[in-house]
C-alpha positions, 0 to 999 in steps of 0.5 A, a space after each residue: 169585689 175589687 176591680 183593677 186596671 191592668 197594663 191594658 186599661 180595658 182589660 180588668 183584673 177582678 178579685 171577688 170578695 171571698 168568705 172563708 172559714 174552716 168549712 171552705 169558702 164561698 164567693 160570687 163569681 158572677 152577679 149581674 148587678 155588681 158587675 154592672 155597678 163596676 162598669 162591666 158588661 152583663 150580656 153574657 150568652 155562652 159559658 165555656 169550660 176547658 181542661 188541660 194539662 201542664 204545658 198546654 198553650 191555648 191561643 191566642 184566639 179572637 173572632 174578627 166578626 162577632 168579637 167576644 168579650 170574655 170573663 175568665 177564671 180558673 177553678 182548678 190549677 194555675 195558668 199564665 193568662 195573656 191578652 193582646 190589644 188588636 184594635 188599630 185605633 187603640 194607643 195600646 195596639 199590639 201591646 199585651 198584658 199577662 197575669 197568673 190566674 189560679 184556683 188559689 187566688 180566685 182572680 178573674 180577668 175581663 178581656 173585652 172584644 177587640 183583644 186576642 186571648 190565650 193561656 199556658 197551663 202552669 200546674 199539672 192540670 187546670 180547669 178554665 171557665 169563661 163567659 162570652 158576650 157573643 157566640 162562638 163563630 168558627 168561620 170568624 175565629 182567628 189565631 195570633 201566633 203565640 210566639 210572634 217576636 213582635 208581641 214580646 211575650 215571655 211565656 214561662 215555658 219549660 220546653 216546647 208547649 203543647 199546641 193545637 194545630 190551629 195554634 201552631 199555625 197562627 199568624 204574626 201580628 203584621 199579617 193578622 186580621 185586626 179591628 178598626 
């Protein structure tokens, strides 16, 4: 597997070694030993799976307590994936990174604790899987406003996104609960 730093050094793009032939393909999406050798955490406690249609924007989510690291990937379709650094002590506080994750490119992204995360579905439908390092704690969940001008995110939208009420009501970075 190849691990590459993104614009936010702690957010890592992971490209697994894919074995393919005329029958299809095989790759390890998670191997505790290989990930540990690459310096990635091995303590996942929960797997999540979402299905969304084109134009659905989920995020930007984080938990102010019980912060979750996330290993994310797409198994069907394509998404525009975003992470925002919410650690005030970081030189990258308030900065973001984005990339396209798809079933075709088989890339994964490691989003460590201390970052907000979200994605926009680019294909007709997408199935998104992610492992987390802590359990979902709804009382600690927060949502950063996806279109806060201070973030400067260039979502590749064709019209208005489809949002959950909590995502439409997200807070701007200046008013957000953040990490030390």
